[in-house]
FIKOLZA-1660 file (N, C-alpha, C; in steps of 0.1 Angstrom, whole numbers, plus 5000, padded with zeros to 4 digits):
% residues 258
   i   px   py   pz ch aa at
   1 5008 4988 5000  A  M  N
   1 5000 5000 5000  A  M CA
   1 5009 5012 5000  A  M  C
   2 5003 5024 4996  A  A  N
   2 5010 5036 4996  A  A CA
   2 5009 5043 5010  A  A  C
   3 5020 5050 5013  A  G  N
   3 5020 5058 5025  A  G CA
   3 5013 5071 5023  A  G  C
   4 5012 5079 5033  A  K  N
   4 5006 5092 5032  A  K CA
   4 5017 5102 5028  A  K  C
   5 5017 5107 5016  A  F  N
   5 5028 5115 5011  A  F CA
   5 5026 5130 5016  A  F  C
   6 5035 5135 5024  A  E  N
   6 5035 5149 5027  A  E CA
   6 5043 5158 5018  A  E  C
   7 5053 5152 5012  A  R  N
   7 5061 5160 5003  A  R CA
   7 5068 5150 4993  A  R  C
   8 5068 5152 4981  A  V  N
   8 5075 5145 4971  A  V CA
   8 5084 5154 4963  A  V  C
   9 5097 5151 4962  A  E  N
   9 5106 5160 4955  A  E CA
   9 5111 5153 4942  A  E  C
  10 5111 5161 4932  A  L  N
  10 5115 5157 4919  A  L CA
  10 5127 5166 4914  A  L  C
  11 5138 5160 4911  A  R  N
  11 5150 5168 4907  A  R CA
  11 5157 5162 4895  A  R  C
  12 5158 5170 4885  A  A  N
  12 5166 5166 4873  A  A CA
  12 5180 5165 4876  A  A  C
  13 5187 5154 4871  A  L  N
  13 5201 5153 4872  A  L CA
  13 5207 5161 4861  A  L  C
  14 5216 5170 4864  A  R  N
  14 5222 5179 4855  A  R CA
  14 5234 5173 4848  A  R  C
  15 5237 5178 4836  A  G  N
  15 5249 5175 4829  A  G CA
  15 5249 5161 4822  A  G  C
  16 5238 5155 4820  A  I  N
  16 5238 5143 4813  A  I CA
  16 5241 5145 4798  A  I  C
  17 5252 5139 4793  A  P  N
  17 5256 5141 4779  A  P CA
  17 5247 5134 4769  A  P  C
  18 5249 5137 4757  A  A  N
  18 5242 5129 4746  A  A CA
  18 5246 5115 4747  A  A  C
  19 5236 5106 4748  A  V  N
  19 5238 5092 4750  A  V CA
  19 5240 5085 4737  A  V  C
  20 5250 5076 4736  A  C  N
  20 5253 5068 4724  A  C CA
  20 5252 5053 4727  A  C  C
  21 5251 5045 4716  A  P  N
  21 5250 5031 4719  A  P CA
  21 5262 5026 4727  A  P  C
  22 5259 5017 4737  A  G  N
  22 5269 5012 4745  A  G CA
  22 5272 5020 4758  A  G  C
  23 5267 5032 4759  A  D  N
  23 5269 5040 4771  A  D CA
  23 5264 5033 4783  A  D  C
  24 5270 5035 4795  A  D  N
  24 5266 5029 4807  A  D CA
  24 5258 5040 4815  A  D  C
  25 5245 5038 4815  A  L  N
  25 5236 5048 4821  A  L CA
  25 5238 5048 4836  A  L  C
  26 5241 5037 4842  A  G  N
  26 5244 5037 4857  A  G CA
  26 5256 5046 4860  A  G  C
  27 5266 5045 4851  A  E  N
  27 5278 5053 4853  A  E CA
  27 5275 5068 4851  A  E  C
  28 5267 5071 4841  A  L  N
  28 5263 5085 4838  A  L CA
  28 5255 5090 4850  A  L  C
  29 5246 5082 4856  A  T  N
  29 5238 5086 4867  A  T CA
  29 5247 5089 4879  A  T  C
  30 5256 5080 4882  A  A  N
  30 5265 5082 4893  A  A CA
  30 5273 5094 4892  A  A  C
  31 5278 5097 4880  A  A  N
  31 5286 5109 4877  A  A CA
  31 5278 5122 4880  A  A  C
  32 5266 5122 4875  A  A  N
  32 5257 5133 4877  A  A CA
  32 5254 5136 4892  A  A  C
  33 5251 5125 4899  A  L  N
  33 5249 5127 4913  A  L CA
  33 5261 5132 4920  A  L  C
  34 5273 5128 4916  A  K  N
  34 5285 5133 4923  A  K CA
  34 5287 5147 4920  A  K  C
  35 5285 5152 4907  A  R  N
  35 5286 5166 4904  A  R CA
  35 5276 5174 4912  A  R  C
  36 5265 5169 4915  A  M  N
  36 5254 5176 4922  A  M CA
  36 5256 5175 4937  A  M  C
  37 5266 5167 4942  A  R  N
  37 5269 5164 4956  A  R CA
  37 5257 5158 4962  A  R  C
  38 5251 5148 4956  A  M  N
  38 5240 5141 4961  A  M CA
  38 5243 5127 4962  A  M  C
  39 5237 5120 4972  A  V  N
  39 5238 5106 4973  A  V CA
  39 5224 5100 4973  A  V  C
  40 5223 5087 4968  A  L  N
  40 5211 5081 4968  A  L CA
  40 5207 5076 4982  A  L  C
  41 5194 5076 4984  A  R  N
  41 5188 5072 4997  A  R CA
  41 5179 5060 4994  A  R  C
  42 5177 5052 5004  A  C  N
  42 5168 5040 5003  A  C CA
  42 5154 5046 5000  A  C  C
  43 5148 5040 4990  A  G  N
  43 5134 5045 4987  A  G CA
  43 5134 5055 4975  A  G  C
  44 5146 5060 4971  A  D  N
  44 5146 5069 4960  A  D CA
  44 5142 5061 4947  A  D  C
  45 5136 5069 4938  A  I  N
  45 5132 5063 4925  A  I CA
  45 5139 5072 4914  A  I  C
  46 5145 5065 4904  A  L  N
  46 5151 5072 4893  A  L CA
  46 5143 5069 4881  A  L  C
  47 5139 5080 4874  A  V  N
  47 5130 5079 4862  A  V CA
  47 5139 5082 4850  A  V  C
  48 5140 5073 4840  A  Y  N
  48 5148 5075 4828  A  Y CA
  48 5139 5077 4816  A  Y  C
  49 5142 5087 4808  A  A  N
  49 5135 5088 4795  A  A CA
  49 5138 5076 4786  A  A  C
  50 5127 5071 4780  A  Q  N
  50 5129 5060 4771  A  Q CA
  50 5140 5062 4761  A  Q  C
  51 5141 5074 4756  A  K  N
  51 5150 5076 4745  A  K CA
  51 5165 5073 4749  A  K  C
  52 5169 5077 4761  A  I  N
  52 5183 5074 4764  A  I CA
  52 5185 5060 4767  A  I  C
  53 5175 5053 4772  A  V  N
  53 5177 5038 4774  A  V CA
  53 5178 5031 4760  A  V  C
  54 5169 5035 4751  A  S  N
  54 5169 5029 4737  A  S CA
  54 5183 5032 4730  A  S  C
  55 5187 5045 4732  A  K  N
  55 5200 5048 4725  A  K CA
  55 5212 5040 4731  A  K  C
  56 5212 5039 4744  A  A  N
  56 5223 5031 4751  A  A CA
  56 5222 5017 4746  A  A  C
  57 5210 5012 4744  A  E  N
  57 5209 4998 4740  A  E CA
  57 5210 4996 4724  A  E  C
  58 5213 5007 4717  A  G  N
  58 5215 5006 4703  A  G CA
  58 5203 5003 4695  A  G  C
  59 5191 5008 4699  A  R  N
  59 5179 5005 4692  A  R CA
  59 5176 5015 4681  A  R  C
  60 5186 5017 4673  A  L  N
  60 5185 5026 4661  A  L CA
  60 5184 5018 4649  A  L  C
  61 5176 5023 4639  A  V  N
  61 5174 5017 4626  A  V CA
  61 5176 5027 4616  A  V  C
  62 5184 5024 4606  A  D  N
  62 5186 5033 4594  A  D CA
  62 5175 5030 4584  A  D  C
  63 5166 5039 4581  A  L  N
  63 5156 5036 4571  A  L CA
  63 5161 5033 4557  A  L  C
  64 5173 5037 4554  A  R  N
  64 5179 5034 4541  A  R CA
  64 5182 5019 4539  A  R  C
  65 5182 5012 4551  A  T  N
  65 5184 4997 4550  A  T CA
  65 5171 4989 4549  A  T  C
  66 5159 4996 4550  A  V  N
  66 5146 4990 4551  A  V CA
  66 5139 4989 4537  A  V  C
  67 5134 4977 4534  A  T  N
  67 5126 4975 4522  A  T CA
  67 5112 4973 4526  A  T  C
  68 5103 4982 4523  A  P  N
  68 5089 4981 4527  A  P CA
  68 5082 4970 4519  A  P  C
  69 5073 4962 4526  A  G  N
  69 5065 4952 4520  A  G CA
  69 5052 4958 4515  A  G  C
  70 5043 4949 4510  A  R  N
  70 5030 4953 4505  A  R CA
  70 5022 4960 4515  A  R  C
  71 5020 4954 4527  A  R  N
  71 5012 4960 4537  A  R CA
  71 5017 4974 4541  A  R  C
  72 5030 4976 4542  A  A  N
  72 5036 4989 4545  A  A CA
  72 5033 4999 4534  A  A  C
  73 5033 4994 4522  A  A  N
  73 5030 5003 4511  A  A CA
  73 5016 5008 4511  A  A  C
  74 5007 4998 4514  A  E  N
  74 4993 5002 4515  A  E CA
  74 4990 5012 4526  A  E  C
  75 4996 5010 4538  A  L  N
  75 4994 5019 4549  A  L CA
  75 5000 5032 4546  A  L  C
  76 5011 5032 4539  A  A  N
  76 5017 5045 4535  A  A CA
  76 5008 5054 4527  A  A  C
  77 5001 5047 4518  A  Q  N
  77 4991 5054 4510  A  Q CA
  77 4980 5060 4518  A  Q  C
  78 4976 5052 4528  A  E  N
  78 4964 5056 4537  A  E CA
  78 4968 5067 4547  A  E  C
  79 4980 5066 4552  A  T  N
  79 4984 5075 4563  A  T CA
  79 4993 5087 4558  A  T  C
  80 4999 5086 4546  A  G  N
  80 5008 5096 4541  A  G CA
  80 5022 5095 4548  A  G  C
  81 5025 5084 4555  A  K  N
  81 5038 5082 4561  A  K CA
  81 5048 5075 4552  A  K  C
  82 5060 5076 4555  A  D  N
  82 5071 5069 4548  A  D CA
  82 5069 5054 4549  A  D  C
  83 5068 5047 4538  A  A  N
  83 5066 5033 4538  A  A CA
  83 5077 5025 4545  A  A  C
  84 5089 5030 4545  A  R  N
  84 5100 5024 4552  A  R CA
  84 5098 5025 4567  A  R  C
  85 5093 5037 4571  A  L  N
  85 5090 5038 4586  A  L CA
  85 5079 5029 4590  A  L  C
  86 5069 5028 4582  A  I  N
  86 5057 5019 4585  A  I CA
  86 5062 5004 4586  A  I  C
  87 5071 5000 4577  A  E  N
  87 5077 4987 4578  A  E CA
  87 5083 4984 4591  A  E  C
  88 5091 4994 4596  A  V  N
  88 5097 4993 4609  A  V CA
  88 5086 4992 4620  A  V  C
  89 5076 5000 4619  A  I  N
  89 5065 5000 4629  A  I CA
  89 5058 4987 4629  A  I  C
  90 5055 4981 4617  A  L  N
  90 5048 4968 4617  A  L CA
  90 5057 4957 4623  A  L  C
  91 5070 4958 4621  A  A  N
  91 5079 4948 4627  A  A CA
  91 5079 4948 4642  A  A  C
  92 5075 4960 4648  A  E  N
  92 5075 4961 4662  A  E CA
  92 5061 4959 4668  A  E  C
  93 5051 4955 4659  A  S  N
  93 5037 4955 4663  A  S CA
  93 5031 4941 4662  A  S  C
  94 5021 4939 4670  A  S  N
  94 5013 4926 4668  A  S CA
  94 5000 4929 4660  A  S  C
  95 4995 4941 4659  A  R  N
  95 4984 4944 4650  A  R CA
  95 4982 4959 4649  A  R  C
  96 4976 4963 4638  A  V  N
  96 4972 4977 4635  A  V CA
  96 4958 4979 4641  A  V  C
  97 4957 4989 4650  A  V  N
  97 4944 4992 4656  A  V CA
  97 4936 5002 4648  A  V  C
  98 4943 5013 4644  A  R  N
  98 4936 5023 4635  A  R CA
  98 4946 5029 4626  A  R  C
  99 4942 5033 4614  A  A  N
  99 4950 5040 4605  A  A CA
  99 4942 5051 4599  A  A  C
 100 4948 5063 4597  A  A  N
 100 4941 5074 4591  A  A CA
 100 4952 5084 4586  A  A  C
 101 4948 5094 4578  A  P  N
 101 4958 5103 4574  A  P CA
 101 4966 5109 4585  A  P  C
 102 4979 5107 4585  A  G  N
 102 4988 5112 4595  A  G CA
 102 4988 5104 4608  A  G  C
 103 4981 5093 4609  A  L  N
 103 4980 5086 4621  A  L CA
 103 4981 5071 4619  A  L  C
 104 4988 5064 4628  A  L  N
 104 4989 5050 4628  A  L CA
 104 4990 5045 4642  A  L  C
 105 4979 5039 4647  A  I  N
 105 4978 5034 4661  A  I CA
 105 4980 5019 4660  A  I  C
 106 4989 5013 4668  A  V  N
 106 4991 4999 4667  A  V CA
 106 4992 4993 4682  A  V  C
 107 4991 4980 4682  A  E  N
 107 4994 4973 4695  A  E CA
 107 5008 4968 4694  A  E  C
 108 5017 4974 4702  A  H  N
 108 5031 4970 4702  A  H CA
 108 5032 4956 4706  A  H  C
 109 5043 4949 4702  A  R  N
 109 5045 4935 4706  A  R CA
 109 5046 4933 4721  A  R  C
 110 5049 4944 4729  A  L  N
 110 5049 4943 4743  A  L CA
 110 5035 4945 4750  A  L  C
 111 5025 4948 4741  A  G  N
 111 5011 4950 4746  A  G CA
 111 5007 4964 4747  A  G  C
 112 5016 4974 4745  A  F  N
 112 5011 4988 4746  A  F CA
 112 5003 4991 4733  A  F  C
 113 4992 4998 4735  A  V  N
 113 4985 5004 4724  A  V CA
 113 4989 5018 4722  A  V  C
 114 4996 5022 4711  A  M  N
 114 5003 5035 4710  A  M CA
 114 5004 5039 4696  A  M  C
 115 5008 5051 4694  A  A  N
 115 5011 5056 4680  A  A CA
 115 5024 5051 4676  A  A  C
 116 5025 5046 4663  A  N  N
 116 5037 5043 4656  A  N CA
 116 5046 5033 4664  A  N  C
 117 5041 5025 4673  A  A  N
 117 5048 5015 4680  A  A CA
 117 5060 5021 4688  A  A  C
 118 5059 5034 4691  A  G  N
 118 5070 5041 4698  A  G CA
 118 5081 5044 4689  A  G  C
 119 5081 5041 4676  A  V  N
 119 5092 5044 4667  A  V CA
 119 5092 5059 4665  A  V  C
 120 5104 5065 4667  A  D  N
 120 5104 5080 4668  A  D CA
 120 5117 5085 4662  A  D  C
 121 5116 5098 4658  A  Q  N
 121 5128 5105 4652  A  Q CA
 121 5131 5118 4660  A  Q  C
 122 5122 5122 4670  A  S  N
 122 5125 5134 4678  A  S CA
 122 5137 5131 4687  A  S  C
 123 5146 5141 4688  A  N  N
 123 5158 5140 4696  A  N CA
 123 5167 5129 4692  A  N  C
 124 5166 5125 4679  A  V  N
 124 5175 5115 4674  A  V CA
 124 5183 5122 4663  A  V  C
 125 5197 5121 4664  A  V  N
 125 5205 5127 4654  A  V CA
 125 5204 5118 4641  A  V  C
 126 5197 5125 4631  A  T  N
 126 5193 5117 4619  A  T CA
 126 5201 5121 4606  A  T  C
 127 5208 5132 4607  A  G  N
 127 5215 5137 4595  A  G CA
 127 5205 5144 4586  A  G  C
 128 5209 5149 4575  A  N  N
 128 5200 5157 4566  A  N CA
 128 5189 5149 4560  A  N  C
 129 5190 5136 4559  A  D  N
 129 5180 5128 4552  A  D CA
 129 5170 5122 4562  A  D  C
 130 5172 5125 4575  A  G  N
 130 5162 5120 4585  A  G CA
 130 5161 5105 4585  A  G  C
 131 5172 5097 4583  A  S  N
 131 5170 5083 4580  A  S CA
 131 5170 5075 4593  A  S  C
 132 5175 5080 4604  A  Q  N
 132 5176 5072 4616  A  Q CA
 132 5163 5073 4625  A  Q  C
 133 5159 5062 4629  A  V  N
 133 5147 5061 4638  A  V CA
 133 5151 5053 4650  A  V  C
 134 5144 5056 4661  A  L  N
 134 5147 5049 4674  A  L CA
 134 5135 5041 4679  A  L  C
 135 5138 5029 4683  A  L  N
 135 5127 5019 4687  A  L CA
 135 5127 5019 4702  A  L  C
 136 5116 5013 4708  A  L  N
 136 5116 5011 4722  A  L CA
 136 5126 5000 4726  A  L  C
 137 5130 5000 4739  A  P  N
 137 5139 4989 4743  A  P CA
 137 5132 4975 4740  A  P  C
 138 5140 4965 4739  A  V  N
 138 5135 4952 4736  A  V CA
 138 5126 4947 4748  A  V  C
 139 5130 4950 4760  A  D  N
 139 5123 4946 4772  A  D CA
 139 5125 4957 4783  A  D  C
 140 5117 4967 4783  A  P  N
 140 5119 4978 4792  A  P CA
 140 5119 4974 4807  A  P  C
 141 5111 4964 4811  A  D  N
 141 5112 4960 4825  A  D CA
 141 5125 4954 4828  A  D  C
 142 5131 4946 4819  A  A  N
 142 5145 4941 4821  A  A CA
 142 5155 4952 4821  A  A  C
 143 5153 4962 4813  A  S  N
 143 5162 4973 4813  A  S CA
 143 5162 4981 4826  A  S  C
 144 5150 4983 4831  A  A  N
 144 5148 4989 4845  A  A CA
 144 5155 4981 4855  A  A  C
 145 5153 4968 4855  A  A  N
 145 5160 4959 4865  A  A CA
 145 5175 4960 4864  A  A  C
 146 5180 4960 4852  A  R  N
 146 5195 4961 4851  A  R CA
 146 5200 4974 4856  A  R  C
 147 5193 4985 4853  A  L  N
 147 5197 4998 4859  A  L CA
 147 5197 4998 4874  A  L  C
 148 5186 4993 4879  A  G  N
 148 5185 4992 4894  A  G CA
 148 5197 4984 4900  A  G  C
 149 5201 4973 4894  A  E  N
 149 5212 4965 4899  A  E CA
 149 5225 4973 4897  A  E  C
 150 5227 4980 4886  A  Q  N
 150 5239 4988 4884  A  Q CA
 150 5240 4998 4895  A  Q  C
 151 5229 5005 4898  A  L  N
 151 5229 5015 4909  A  L CA
 151 5232 5009 4922  A  L  C
 152 5226 4998 4925  A  R  N
 152 5228 4991 4938  A  R CA
 152 5243 4987 4940  A  R  C
 153 5249 4982 4929  A  R  N
 153 5263 4979 4931  A  R CA
 153 5272 4991 4933  A  R  C
 154 5268 5002 4928  A  R  N
 154 5276 5014 4930  A  R CA
 154 5274 5021 4943  A  R  C
 155 5262 5020 4948  A  S  N
 155 5258 5028 4960  A  S CA
 155 5255 5020 4972  A  S  C
 156 5253 5007 4970  A  A  N
 156 5248 4998 4981  A  A CA
 156 5234 5002 4986  A  A  C
 157 5227 5009 4977  A  I  N
 157 5213 5013 4981  A  I CA
 157 5204 5007 4971  A  I  C
 158 5192 5002 4976  A  N  N
 158 5182 4997 4967  A  N CA
 158 5173 5009 4963  A  N  C
 159 5172 5011 4950  A  V  N
 159 5163 5022 4945  A  V CA
 159 5154 5016 4935  A  V  C
 160 5143 5023 4933  A  G  N
 160 5133 5020 4922  A  G CA
 160 5138 5026 4909  A  G  C
 161 5134 5020 4898  A  V  N
 161 5137 5025 4885  A  V CA
 161 5125 5025 4876  A  V  C
 162 5122 5036 4870  A  I  N
 162 5111 5036 4860  A  I CA
 162 5116 5041 4847  A  I  C
 163 5112 5035 4836  A  I  N
 163 5115 5040 4823  A  I CA
 163 5102 5046 4817  A  I  C
 164 5102 5059 4814  A  N  N
 164 5089 5065 4810  A  N CA
 164 5090 5069 4795  A  N  C
 165 5078 5070 4789  A  D  N
 165 5076 5075 4775  A  D CA
 165 5064 5083 4775  A  D  C
 166 5062 5091 4764  A  S  N
 166 5050 5099 4763  A  S CA
 166 5040 5092 4754  A  S  C
 167 5028 5091 4759  A  F  N
 167 5017 5085 4752  A  F CA
 167 5006 5095 4750  A  F  C
 168 4999 5095 4738  A  G  N
 168 4986 5101 4737  A  G CA
 168 4976 5093 4744  A  G  C
 169 4964 5099 4746  A  R  N
 169 4954 5092 4754  A  R CA
 169 4940 5093 4747  A  R  C
 170 4933 5082 4746  A  P  N
 170 4919 5083 4740  A  P CA
 170 4911 5093 4748  A  P  C
 171 4903 5100 4741  A  W  N
 171 4893 5110 4746  A  W CA
 171 4899 5122 4752  A  W  C
 172 4912 5124 4753  A  R  N
 172 4919 5135 4759  A  R CA
 172 4930 5140 4750  A  R  C
 173 4931 5153 4748  A  L  N
 173 4942 5159 4740  A  L CA
 173 4955 5159 4748  A  L  C
 174 4966 5159 4741  A  G  N
 174 4979 5160 4747  A  G CA
 174 4985 5146 4752  A  G  C
 175 4998 5146 4752  A  S  N
 175 5005 5134 4757  A  S CA
 175 5008 5135 4772  A  S  C
 176 5011 5124 4778  A  A  N
 176 5014 5123 4792  A  A CA
 176 5024 5112 4794  A  A  C
 177 5033 5114 4804  A  G  N
 177 5043 5103 4807  A  G CA
 177 5036 5091 4813  A  G  C
 178 5041 5079 4808  A  V  N
 178 5036 5066 4813  A  V CA
 178 5048 5058 4815  A  V  C
 179 5047 5048 4824  A  A  N
 179 5058 5039 4826  A  A CA
 179 5057 5027 4817  A  A  C
 180 5068 5025 4809  A  I  N
 180 5069 5013 4801  A  I CA
 180 5079 5003 4807  A  I  C
 181 5087 5007 4817  A  G  N
 181 5095 4998 4824  A  G CA
 181 5096 5001 4839  A  G  C
 182 5096 4991 4847  A  C  N
 182 5096 4994 4862  A  C CA
 182 5103 4983 4869  A  C  C
 183 5111 4986 4879  A  A  N
 183 5117 4977 4888  A  A CA
 183 5120 4983 4901  A  A  C
 184 5118 4975 4912  A  G  N
 184 5121 4980 4925  A  G CA
 184 5110 4986 4932  A  G  C
 185 5098 4986 4927  A  L  N
 185 5086 4992 4933  A  L CA
 185 5074 4986 4927  A  L  C
 186 5062 4987 4933  A  P  N
 186 5050 4982 4927  A  P CA
 186 5046 4991 4916  A  P  C
 187 5044 4986 4903  A  A  N
 187 5039 4994 4893  A  A CA
 187 5024 4997 4895  A  A  C
 188 5017 4988 4902  A  V  N
 188 5003 4989 4904  A  V CA
 188 5000 4987 4919  A  V  C
 189 4992 4995 4925  A  L  N
 189 4988 4994 4939  A  L CA
 189 4973 4990 4939  A  L  C
 190 4970 4978 4944  A  D  N
 190 4956 4974 4945  A  D CA
 190 4951 4977 4959  A  D  C
 191 4942 4987 4960  A  L  N
 191 4937 4992 4972  A  L CA
 191 4923 4986 4976  A  L  C
 192 4919 4977 4967  A  R  N
 192 4906 4971 4970  A  R CA
 192 4906 4963 4983  A  R  C
 193 4896 4965 4991  A  G  N
 193 4895 4959 5004  A  G CA
 193 4899 4968 5016  A  G  C
 194 4905 4979 5012  A  Q  N
 194 4909 4989 5023  A  Q CA
 194 4898 4999 5025  A  Q  C
 195 4897 5005 5037  A  P  N
 195 4887 5014 5040  A  P CA
 195 4890 5028 5034  A  P  C
 196 4879 5036 5030  A  D  N
 196 4881 5050 5027  A  D CA
 196 4880 5058 5039  A  D  C
 197 4879 5072 5038  A  L  N
 197 4878 5081 5049  A  L CA
 197 4867 5078 5059  A  L  C
 198 4856 5074 5053  A  V  N
 198 4844 5072 5061  A  V CA
 198 4841 5057 5065  A  V  C
 199 4851 5049 5062  A  G  N
 199 4851 5035 5066  A  G CA
 199 4845 5025 5056  A  G  C
 200 4840 5031 5044  A  R  N
 200 4835 5022 5034  A  R CA
 200 4847 5014 5027  A  R  C
 201 4844 5002 5024  A  T  N
 201 4854 4993 5018  A  T CA
 201 4856 4997 5003  A  T  C
 202 4868 4999 4999  A  L  N
 202 4871 5002 4985  A  L CA
 202 4869 4989 4977  A  L  C
 203 4862 4990 4966  A  R  N
 203 4859 4978 4958  A  R CA
 203 4865 4979 4943  A  R  C
 204 4869 4991 4939  A  A  N
 204 4874 4992 4925  A  A CA
 204 4887 5000 4924  A  A  C
 205 4893 5004 4935  A  T  N
 205 4904 5013 4934  A  T CA
 205 4917 5006 4932  A  T  C
 206 4923 5007 4920  A  V  N
 206 4936 5002 4917  A  V CA
 206 4944 5014 4911  A  V  C
 207 4955 5017 4917  A  V  N
 207 4963 5029 4914  A  V CA
 207 4975 5025 4905  A  V  C
 208 4976 5032 4893  A  G  N
 208 4987 5030 4885  A  G CA
 208 4999 5038 4890  A  G  C
 209 5005 5034 4900  A  L  N
 209 5016 5041 4907  A  L CA
 209 5027 5045 4898  A  L  C
 210 5032 5036 4890  A  A  N
 210 5044 5039 4882  A  A CA
 210 5040 5049 4871  A  A  C
 211 5028 5048 4866  A  D  N
 211 5023 5059 4856  A  D CA
 211 5023 5072 4863  A  D  C
 212 5018 5073 4875  A  E  N
 212 5017 5086 4882  A  E CA
 212 5031 5092 4884  A  E  C
 213 5040 5084 4888  A  I  N
 213 5054 5089 4890  A  I CA
 213 5060 5093 4877  A  I  C
 214 5058 5084 4866  A  A  N
 214 5063 5088 4853  A  A CA
 214 5058 5101 4848  A  A  C
 215 5045 5103 4850  A  A  N
 215 5039 5116 4845  A  A CA
 215 5045 5128 4853  A  A  C
 216 5047 5126 4866  A  A  N
 216 5053 5137 4874  A  A CA
 216 5067 5140 4869  A  A  C
 217 5075 5130 4866  A  A  N
 217 5088 5131 4862  A  A CA
 217 5089 5138 4848  A  A  C
 218 5079 5135 4840  A  S  N
 218 5078 5142 4826  A  S CA
 218 5077 5157 4827  A  S  C
 219 5071 5162 4838  A  L  N
 219 5070 5176 4840  A  L CA
 219 5084 5182 4841  A  L  C
 220 5093 5175 4847  A  V  N
 220 5107 5180 4849  A  V CA
 220 5115 5177 4837  A  V  C
 221 5113 5166 4831  A  M  N
 221 5121 5162 4819  A  M CA
 221 5118 5172 4807  A  M  C
 222 5105 5175 4805  A  G  N
 222 5101 5183 4794  A  G CA
 222 5099 5174 4782  A  G  C
 223 5095 5180 4770  A  Q  N
 223 5092 5172 4759  A  Q CA
 223 5099 5176 4746  A  Q  C
 224 5108 5186 4748  A  A  N
 224 5115 5191 4736  A  A CA
 224 5130 5192 4738  A  A  C
 225 5136 5203 4740  A  A  N
 225 5150 5205 4740  A  A CA
 225 5156 5207 4754  A  A  C
 226 5149 5203 4764  A  E  N
 226 5153 5206 4778  A  E CA
 226 5166 5198 4782  A  E  C
 227 5168 5186 4776  A  G  N
 227 5180 5179 4779  A  G CA
 227 5181 5174 4794  A  G  C
 228 5170 5170 4800  A  Q  N
 228 5170 5165 4813  A  Q CA
 228 5163 5151 4814  A  Q  C
 229 5170 5141 4809  A  P  N
 229 5164 5128 4807  A  P CA
 229 5164 5118 4819  A  P  C
 230 5170 5123 4830  A  I  N
 230 5170 5115 4843  A  I CA
 230 5165 5123 4854  A  I  C
 231 5155 5118 4861  A  V  N
 231 5149 5126 4872  A  V CA
 231 5149 5117 4885  A  V  C
 232 5154 5123 4896  A  L  N
 232 5154 5116 4909  A  L CA
 232 5141 5120 4916  A  L  C
 233 5133 5110 4920  A  V  N
 233 5121 5112 4928  A  V CA
 233 5123 5107 4942  A  V  C
 234 5120 5116 4951  A  R  N
 234 5123 5113 4966  A  R CA
 234 5110 5116 4974  A  R  C
 235 5107 5107 4983  A  G  N
 235 5096 5110 4992  A  G CA
 235 5083 5101 4989  A  G  C
 236 5084 5093 4979  A  V  N
 236 5073 5083 4976  A  V CA
 236 5075 5071 4985  A  V  C
 237 5066 5070 4995  A  V  N
 237 5067 5059 5005  A  V CA
 237 5057 5048 5001  A  V  C
 238 5062 5037 4997  A  V  N
 238 5053 5026 4992  A  V CA
 238 5057 5013 4999  A  V  C
 239 5047 5005 5003  A  Q  N
 239 5048 4992 5008  A  Q CA
 239 5041 4983 4999  A  Q  C
 240 5047 4972 4995  A  G  N
 240 5040 4962 4986  A  G CA
 240 5050 4955 4978  A  G  C
 241 5045 4944 4972  A  R  N
 241 5053 4936 4963  A  R CA
 241 5057 4943 4951  A  R  C
 242 5069 4943 4947  A  C  N
 242 5074 4949 4934  A  C CA
 242 5067 4943 4923  A  C  C
 243 5064 4951 4913  A  S  N
 243 5058 4945 4900  A  S CA
 243 5062 4953 4888  A  S  C
 244 5063 4947 4877  A  P  N
 244 5069 4954 4865  A  P CA
 244 5058 4962 4858  A  P  C
 245 5062 4970 4849  A  A  N
 245 5053 4979 4841  A  A CA
 245 5043 4971 4833  A  A  C
 246 5047 4959 4829  A  R  N
 246 5037 4951 4821  A  R CA
 246 5024 4948 4829  A  R  C
 247 5025 4949 4843  A  A  N
 247 5013 4947 4851  A  A CA
 247 5003 4958 4849  A  A  C
 248 5007 4969 4843  A  L  N
 248 4998 4980 4840  A  L CA
 248 4989 4978 4828  A  L  C
 249 4993 4969 4820  A  I  N
 249 4985 4966 4808  A  I CA
 249 4972 4959 4811  A  I  C
 250 4961 4965 4807  A  R  N
 250 4948 4958 4810  A  R CA
 250 4947 4946 4801  A  R  C
 251 4944 4934 4807  A  P  N
 251 4942 4922 4799  A  P CA
 251 4931 4924 4789  A  P  C
 252 4933 4918 4777  A  A  N
 252 4924 4919 4766  A  A CA
 252 4909 4915 4770  A  A  C
 253 4908 4905 4779  A  A  N
 253 4895 4900 4783  A  A CA
 253 4887 4911 4791  A  A  C
 254 4895 4920 4797  A  E  N
 254 4889 4931 4806  A  E CA
 254 4887 4944 4798  A  E  C
 255 4892 4945 4786  A  D  N
 255 4892 4957 4778  A  D CA
 255 4879 4958 4770  A  D  C
 256 4871 4967 4774  A  L  N
 256 4858 4969 4767  A  L CA
 256 4858 4976 4754  A  L  C
 257 4870 4981 4750  A  F  N
 257 4871 4989 4738  A  F CA
 257 4879 4982 4727  A  F  C
 258 4884 4970 4729  A  R  N
 258 4891 4963 4719  A  R CA
 258 4881 4957 4708  A  R  C
% end
């Protein structure tokens, strides 16, 4: 269960350089903390922007190496998108949910329903031809767990790790941060069975804790040229079994809109 939060602090780690394939994010984090004269505390949570995790893991594709198939060519006509980009999106997806001019919503192979399977060119050094695109990590929960272990080895402190990305939302304008990877804390808090303020038993309250933290961290990270891809979150007091971000995905049998 969650504790009663009186104060939650979010602080961007300064001086994170441009991340390249093979970079050690644990080392970059430790160096930033040292520059800021900060030390990790038990219960701290570090939120990493998906882009730097994907870059460190080498999840870059050069569209010049991609040959689009027939389905990609058809969707390119329907959406107005580059057929090579759509081929990459389809390779990352289990199904197409919706296609319209300028829009392609898919179910990612990890279960996320999202635009373009998370394949992105923003904040990616692409050259004049815009040929480089960035994919989501192969397994964001595993990526979060590895980062948590790297930080534990360096600091001897157990911390939570969240990898966040920006998703659009049905029925609401604008994107918001969500957790696509989580380790060291419960991604979901099930409060059913607990009493409310007047003693009634909660029957439907399940909190997407990792999403709430991811969204808060996104305020500090920004969405454009801020260059603040790692945020330290302090003051979130949580008790409960750790669970990964995949626990946030609603099972298909419970999804009334599929």
